[in-house]
C-alpha positions as CSV (number, residue, x, y, z in Angstrom):
1,M,102.5,113.7,90.1
2,L,100.0,111.8,92.1
3,V,102.4,108.8,92.4
4,D,105.2,111.1,93.7
5,E,102.9,113.0,96.0
6,Y,100.9,110.2,97.6
7,T,102.9,106.9,97.3
8,G,106.3,105.4,97.8
9,V,106.4,103.5,94.5
10,G,108.0,104.4,91.2
11,Y,106.5,104.7,87.8
12,A,107.3,104.5,84.1
13,D,105.7,106.5,81.4
14,K,105.4,104.0,78.5
15,I,103.4,103.9,75.3
16,C,101.8,100.6,74.5
17,G,101.8,99.4,70.9
18,Y,98.7,97.2,71.3
19,G,95.4,97.1,73.3
20,C,97.2,96.6,76.6
21,S,94.1,97.0,78.7
22,D,90.9,99.0,79.0
23,H,93.0,102.2,79.4
24,A,94.3,101.8,75.8
25,A,90.8,102.5,74.3
26,W,90.4,105.6,76.4
27,N,93.8,106.9,75.3
28,A,92.9,106.1,71.6
29,S,89.8,108.2,72.1
30,G,91.7,111.2,73.3
31,F,91.2,110.8,77.0
32,R,94.3,110.6,79.2
33,S,94.4,107.5,81.3
34,T,96.7,105.4,83.5
35,F,97.3,101.8,84.1
36,P,98.8,100.9,87.5
37,H,100.4,97.5,87.2
38,E,102.6,95.3,89.3
39,L,104.6,93.8,86.5
40,A,107.9,95.4,87.7
41,S,107.4,94.2,91.3
42,S,106.1,90.7,90.8
43,P,107.8,87.8,88.9
44,Y,104.4,86.0,89.0
45,V,102.4,88.2,86.7
46,H,100.9,86.2,83.8
47,T,102.4,82.9,84.9
48,V,100.8,79.8,86.5
49,N,102.0,81.2,89.8
50,D,99.9,84.4,89.4
51,T,97.5,83.4,92.2
52,T,95.9,85.1,95.2
53,D,98.6,83.7,97.5
54,T,101.3,85.7,95.6
55,I,99.5,89.0,95.9
56,S,101.5,91.9,97.3
57,F,99.1,93.6,99.7
58,Q,101.7,96.4,100.2
59,R,101.4,97.0,96.4
60,I,97.6,97.0,96.6
61,L,97.8,99.6,99.4
62,E,100.0,101.8,97.1
63,F,97.5,101.4,94.2
64,S,94.6,102.3,96.5
65,K,96.4,105.5,97.5
66,I,96.6,106.4,93.8
67,A,92.9,105.7,93.3
68,V,92.0,107.9,96.3
69,A,94.3,110.6,95.2
70,F,92.7,110.7,91.8
71,A,89.2,111.1,93.4
72,I,90.4,113.8,95.8
73,E,92.4,115.8,93.2
74,L,89.6,115.6,90.6
75,A,86.7,116.4,92.9
76,E,85.2,119.8,92.5
77,P,85.1,121.9,95.7
78,R,81.6,122.4,97.0
79,S,80.3,126.0,97.1
80,A,79.4,127.3,100.5
């Protein structure tokens, strides 16, 4: 819902059959987690060309929006 509400990127709901990243351990322990990743948008991921000069700063902006949205949506309102 956060991706739809706050960004212009798509997403896929996939189950990883191995220890994909740190998020896999959280999921295995019963905590819902997410793993934003640019694999679908970058042909350079995990290749010798996966360098800082091939970074998509537009994608970083979209991932940052997701991170800020998590913080805002999960924050508890302050009592007056």
